[in-house]
C-alpha positions in Angstrom: 15.0 -12.6 -20.9 12.0 -11.3 -19.0 8.6 -12.3 -19.1 5.3 -10.8 -17.8 2.4 -12.7 -16.0 -0.9 -11.1 -15.3 -1.6 -11.6 -11.6 -4.8 -9.7 -11.4 -7.0 -8.1 -14.0 -9.9 -5.5 -13.3 -12.2 -7.8 -11.8 -9.8 -9.4 -9.7 -8.4 -6.2 -8.3 -12.0 -5.1 -7.6 -12.7 -8.8 -5.7 -9.5 -8.2 -3.7 -10.6 -4.5 -2.9 -13.6 -5.7 -1.5 -12.0 -8.7 0.5 -9.7 -6.2 2.1 -12.7 -4.1 3.2 -14.7 -6.9 4.5 -11.5 -8.0 6.5 -10.6 -4.5 7.9 -14.5 -4.0 8.8 -14.5 -7.5 10.8 -11.0 -6.6 12.6 -12.1 -3.3 13.6 -15.5 -4.1 14.7 -17.4 -0.9 15.8 -14.0 1.0 15.8 -13.9 3.3 12.7 -10.2 3.5 11.7 -8.8 6.5 9.7 -6.8 5.6 6.5 -3.4 6.5 5.3 -2.2 5.8 1.8 1.3 5.6 0.7 1.8 7.8 -2.5 1.0 7.0 -5.2 -1.0 3.7 -5.5 -1.4 3.2 -1.6 -3.7 6.3 -1.8 -5.7 4.9 -4.7 -6.1 1.6 -2.9 -7.0 3.4 0.3 -9.7 5.3 -1.4 -11.1 2.2 -3.4 -11.4 0.3 0.1 -13.0 3.6 1.7 -15.8 3.6 -1.2 -16.4 0.1 -0.5 -17.0 0.6 3.1 -19.1 3.8 2.6 -22.5 2.1 3.5 -21.2 0.7 6.9 -18.6 3.7 7.7 -19.6 7.0 6.2 -16.8 8.9 7.9 -13.4 7.5 7.3 -10.7 9.9 7.4 -8.1 9.6 4.8 -4.5 11.1 4.8 -1.6 10.6 2.5 2.0 9.9 3.1 5.0 11.0 0.8 7.8 8.6 2.0 10.2 10.0 -0.5 12.5 11.6 2.0 12.3 8.9 4.6 13.9 6.3 2.4 17.0 4.6 3.1 18.2 4.2 -0.3 18.1 7.9 -1.4 21.9 7.6 -2.4 21.2 4.7 -4.4 18.4 5.9 -6.5 19.4 7.1 -10.3 17.3 10.3 -10.2 15.5 12.7 -7.4 12.3 11.1 -6.4 9.1 12.9 -7.2 7.9 14.7 -4.1 4.3 14.7 -2.9 3.1 16.3 0.2 1.9 14.2 3.0 -1.4 15.4 4.5 -2.9 13.8 7.8 -6.2 15.7 8.2 -7.0 14.1 11.7 -5.6 13.7 15.1 -3.5 10.5 15.3 -3.6 10.2 19.2 -5.9 7.6 20.2 -6.5 6.7 16.5 -6.6 3.3 14.9 -4.9 3.7 11.6 -4.8 1.4 8.7 -1.8 2.3 6.4 -2.1 1.1 2.7 0.3 0.3 -0.1 -0.3 -1.6 -3.4 2.5 -4.1 -2.9 4.9 -5.2 0.0 8.3 -6.6 -0.7 11.3 -5.7 1.6 9.3 -3.7 4.1 11.4 -0.6 3.6 8.7 1.5 2.2 6.4 0.4 5.2 9.1 1.4 7.5 9.6 4.8 5.9 5.7 5.1 6.1 5.8 4.5 9.7 8.2 7.2 10.2 6.3 9.7 8.4 3.2 8.8 10.5 4.9 9.1 13.7 6.1 12.6 12.5 2.6 13.6 12.8 1.7 11.9 16.2 1.3 8.5 18.1 -1.5 6.4 16.9 -3.3 4.0 19.3 -2.6 1.3 16.5 -1.4 0.8 13.0 -2.5 -2.0 10.7 -0.9 -2.6 7.0 -3.1 -3.5 4.1 -1.5 -4.3 0.9 -3.2 -5.5 -2.4 -0.2 -7.8 -3.2 2.2 -9.5 -0.8 5.4 -10.7 -2.7 7.3 -12.0 0.3 11.1 -11.5 0.6 11.0 -9.2 3.7 14.3 -7.6 4.8 12.6 -6.0 7.9 10.3 -7.8 10.4 7.0 -6.0 9.3 3.9 -8.1 8.0 0.6 -7.0 6.7 -2.4 -7.4 8.7 -4.7 -7.5 5.6 -3.6 -9.0 2.2 -5.4 -9.2 -1.2 -3.1 -11.4 -2.9 0.0 -13.5 -1.8 2.6 -14.3 -4.5 6.1 -15.8 -4.0 8.5 -13.9 -6.1 12.2 -13.8 -6.7 14.8 -11.3 -6.3 14.8 -10.4 -10.0 11.0 -10.5 -10.1 9.2 -7.0 -10.0 5.3 -6.8 -9.0 3.6 -3.8 -10.6 0.0 -2.9 -10.0 -1.9 -0.4 -12.1 -5.1 1.5 -11.2 -7.3 3.2 -13.8 -7.0 6.5 -11.7 -3.5 6.7 -12.0 -2.5 4.5 -15.1 -5.4 4.5 -17.4 -6.1 0.8 -16.6 -6.3 -1.9 -13.7 -3.9 -4.7 -13.4 -1.5 -6.6 -11.3 1.4 -8.0 -13.3 4.5 -10.2 -12.2 7.7 -9.3 -14.4 10.2 -12.0 -14.1 13.8 -12.5 -15.1 14.6 -8.6 -14.9 18.4 -7.7 -15.3 19.7 -5.5 -12.4 18.9 -2.3 -14.3 15.2 -3.5 -14.4 15.0 -4.3 -18.3 
């Protein structure tokens, strides 16, 4: 039997986006970073944080990363992943990049995103910003900026929804899922 708990409502997401923006601004000082969002919701998160910083930094370059072909579990997937195109419209060399994803769990998506980024060049530094950190890392990767940290079990699932992608905002913890996700 599974259950669902609301972690963030629309107002909570807006507050976490503002907090991420403030933390990134403080950490970067006068250095304006470029942003890279992992498809799909990492791109949306990056756009929202960029909008929150528009008064301080009017020119933040924004790129998108599709990690589909960089995943280490392609053989395990039930269906072929939907492919988007990665687009890094700025020079990476010497650039500080803040990489965005909506949720971090094992670290495998982040590893794949770093591989995509390195195919485009070598940034001066890469920071990771996530809306929800659910723990449970399998790889030694930790976010630099976190909106919400929540402890979860192996059979739990954290879903973040954005109005731009899903028609509504919300963060949900689905507990007690069977191995097939139901």
